[in-house]
C-alpha positions in Angstrom: 20.9 -15.8 -20.3 24.2 -16.4 -18.6 25.5 -13.0 -19.6 22.2 -11.3 -18.6 22.5 -13.0 -15.2 26.1 -11.8 -14.9 24.9 -8.2 -15.7 22.2 -8.4 -13.1 24.6 -9.6 -10.4 27.1 -6.8 -11.2 24.3 -4.2 -11.2 23.0 -5.5 -7.8 26.6 -5.2 -6.5 27.2 -1.7 -8.0 23.9 -0.3 -6.6 23.9 -2.0 -3.2 22.6 0.3 -0.5 25.2 -1.2 1.9 28.0 0.5 0.0 29.6 3.8 1.1 31.4 4.6 -2.1 30.7 3.8 -5.8 31.8 0.3 -6.9 33.8 1.4 -10.0 35.2 -2.0 -10.8 31.7 -3.4 -11.1 30.5 -0.4 -13.1 33.4 -0.9 -15.5 32.5 -4.6 -15.9 28.9 -3.6 -16.7 30.2 -1.3 -19.4 32.4 -4.1 -20.7 29.4 -6.5 -21.0 27.4 -3.9 -23.0 30.3 -3.1 -25.3 31.0 -6.7 -25.9 27.4 -7.2 -26.9 27.0 -9.7 -24.1 24.1 -7.5 -22.8 21.9 -5.4 -25.0 21.7 -1.7 -24.4 17.9 -2.0 -24.2 18.1 -4.6 -21.4 20.8 -2.7 -19.6 19.0 0.6 -19.5 15.8 -1.0 -18.5 17.5 -2.8 -15.6 19.1 0.5 -14.4 15.8 2.3 -14.8 14.2 -0.1 -12.2 17.0 0.8 -9.7 16.2 4.5 -10.2 12.8 3.9 -8.6 14.4 2.5 -5.4 13.1 4.0 -2.1 16.6 3.9 -0.8 18.4 7.2 -1.9 21.8 5.6 -1.8 20.8 2.8 -4.3 19.1 5.3 -6.6 22.3 7.5 -6.6 24.5 4.5 -7.4 22.1 3.7 -10.2 22.5 7.2 -11.6 26.3 6.9 -11.5 26.0 3.6 -13.3 23.7 5.1 -15.9 26.2 8.0 -16.3 29.1 5.6 -17.0 27.3 3.5 -19.5 26.1 6.6 -21.5 29.7 7.8 -21.6 31.3 4.5 -22.5 28.8 2.3 -24.4 28.0 4.1 -27.6 25.0 4.9 -29.7 22.9 1.9 -28.6 22.7 3.3 -25.1 22.4 6.8 -26.4 19.3 5.8 -28.3 17.7 4.4 -25.2 18.4 7.2 -22.7 17.4 10.0 -25.2 14.1 8.4 -26.1 10.9 10.4 -25.3 9.7 7.8 -22.8 13.0 7.7 -20.9 13.3 11.5 -20.8 9.7 11.8 -19.4 10.6 9.2 -16.8 13.6 11.3 -15.7 11.4 14.4 -15.6 8.9 12.7 -13.4 11.7 11.6 -11.0 12.9 15.2 -10.8 9.4 16.3 -9.8 8.7 13.6 -7.3 11.9 12.8 -5.5 12.2 14.1 -2.0 16.0 14.0 -2.0 17.7 17.1 -3.3 21.0 15.4 -4.2 19.2 12.9 -6.4 17.2 15.7 -8.1 20.4 17.7 -8.7 22.2 14.6 -10.2 19.3 13.9 -12.6 19.3 17.6 -13.7 23.1 17.4 -14.1 22.8 14.3 -16.4 20.0 15.7 -18.5 21.8 18.9 -19.1 25.1 17.2 -20.0 23.3 14.9 -22.5 21.5 17.8 -24.0 24.8 19.6 -24.5 26.5 16.5 -25.8 23.8 15.7 -28.4 22.9 19.3 -29.3 23.9 18.7 -32.9 22.0 15.4 -33.3 18.4 16.0 -34.3 17.3 12.4 -33.5 18.2 13.1 -29.8 16.0 16.2 -29.7 13.9 14.8 -26.9 16.5 15.4 -24.3 16.9 19.1 -25.2 13.1 19.4 -25.1 13.1 17.9 -21.6 15.7 20.5 -20.5 13.5 23.3 -21.9 10.4 22.0 -20.2 12.1 21.6 -16.8 13.5 25.2 -17.1 10.0 26.4 -17.9 8.7 24.6 -14.8 11.2 26.6 -12.7 13.9 23.9 -12.0 17.4 25.2 -11.5 20.2 23.4 -13.3 23.7 23.1 -11.8 26.6 24.7 -13.7 27.8 22.5 -16.6 31.0 20.9 -15.7 34.0 20.8 -18.0 34.2 17.0 -17.8 30.6 16.8 -19.0 31.5 19.0 -21.9 34.4 16.8 -22.9 31.9 14.0 -23.3 30.4 15.8 -26.3 33.7 16.0 -28.2 35.1 12.6 -27.5 33.3 9.2 -27.3 35.1 6.1 -26.3 35.9 4.0 -29.4 34.1 0.9 -30.4 35.9 -2.3 -29.4 37.6 -4.2 -32.2 37.6 -7.9 -32.4 40.5 -10.2 -33.3 42.1 -13.6 -32.9 45.7 -12.2 -32.3 47.2 -9.4 -30.2 47.1 -6.1 -32.1 50.7 -5.4 -31.2 52.8 -8.6 -30.8 50.5 -10.8 -32.9 50.4 -13.7 -30.4 47.3 -15.9 -30.9 44.6 -15.8 -28.2 43.8 -19.1 -26.4 42.7 -20.4 -23.1 46.1 -19.4 -21.7 46.5 -16.1 -23.5 43.4 -14.0 -22.8 42.3 -11.0 -24.8 42.0 -7.6 -23.3 40.7 -4.3 -24.8 42.5 -1.0 -24.6 39.8 1.5 -23.5 41.7 4.4 -25.2 41.9 3.0 -28.7 39.5 0.0 -28.6 42.0 -2.5 -30.0 42.5 -6.0 -28.6 45.7 -7.0 -26.9 47.3 -9.7 -24.8 48.0 -9.1 -21.1 51.7 -8.3 -21.7 50.9 -5.5 -24.2 48.1 -4.0 -22.1 49.2 -4.2 -18.5 49.2 -0.5 -17.8 46.3 1.6 -16.5 45.4 5.3 -16.8 42.6 7.7 -16.5 41.0 8.9 -19.7 39.4 12.3 -18.9 38.5 13.0 -22.5 36.1 10.0 -22.5 34.8 10.9 -19.0 36.7 8.0 -17.4 38.1 9.3 -14.2 39.2 6.0 -12.7 42.3 4.1 -14.0 41.4 1.6 -16.6 43.4 -0.8 -18.9 45.3 0.8 -21.8 47.8 -0.6 -24.3 51.5 0.5 -24.1 51.2 2.9 -27.0 48.1 4.7 -25.6 49.7 4.8 -22.2 52.7 6.6 -23.7 50.4 9.1 -25.4 48.3 9.9 -22.4 51.3 10.1 -20.1 53.3 12.3 -22.4 53.4 16.0 -21.3 51.8 18.4 -23.8 54.3 19.8 -26.2 54.4 23.5 -27.1 55.7 25.0 -30.3 55.8 28.5 -28.9 59.1 30.2 -28.8 60.6 30.7 -25.4 61.4 34.3 -24.7 64.1 35.1 -22.1 63.0 38.2 -20.2 65.1 40.3 -17.9 64.0 39.3 -14.5 65.2 42.6 -13.0 62.1 44.3 -14.5 60.0 42.3 -12.0 61.7 43.9 -9.0 62.5 47.4 -10.2 65.8 48.8 -11.4 68.9 46.7 -10.9 71.3 47.9 -8.1 74.3 48.5 -10.3 72.8 51.1 -12.6 71.3 52.9 -9.6 74.7 53.3 -8.1 76.1 54.5 -11.4 73.5 57.2 -11.7 74.1 58.3 -8.2 77.9 58.6 -8.8 77.4 60.5 -12.0 75.0 62.9 -10.4 77.4 63.6 -7.5 80.3 64.2 -9.9 78.2 66.6 -12.0 77.2 68.5 -8.9 80.9 68.8 -7.8 81.9 70.2 -11.2 79.1 72.8 -10.9 80.3 73.9 -7.6 83.9 74.3 -8.8 82.7 76.3 -11.8 81.0 78.9 -9.7 83.8 79.2 -7.3 82.3 77.8 -4.2 85.0 75.2 -3.8 
């Protein structure tokens, strides 16, 4: 009950109509509670669903952003909920009834992204069917974004559990808190996971906690095994000056010899 109350408080904070921008720290804490099994996916999705029916468009939009984040970060439990026939029909009804174009476009964007992400999973067929029905009804979907496509290829790892830091092996206690790396899912102490980074391949566009090893990986510039070819830069700007002068001199010399040969000079 305590964890559920904590979830509700965070959700109220993340979807407050008094906000001007998304409350990403609260949204990430919501994801943490679900991933730690402190809040069930069924309860979380049902709570967000209630916010989607808000008469305030700002609150409904923040609820959609929260829903998008938990789908990207909280695994198959949430996926099972949002791709159910009942939930997909609810989203379809919202598309048809909302008076706010930005909300409608965001819902269409999410449905399309999920259909693409789960296109190879037969048990999530309901979301693809919803896309087909909406298209048949004449709704125009926005272009599929590259970040949405990344979600289909990479899903944030499940969080590991442990009594000691995965790196330095220090035991966790009241003084040594455990933290999870959002890139690899392992558990670390504060000292071994003090860095933050964005994780675009998981759809995480805000900086989140990562361990030292994962920070080095995501910060490392991409390596290339291709051979480096050294090209003559002069080809980009036409013939080099020196050869041009040489051709001119040779041409003049040849002309002089010709004139001497015929007796003009």
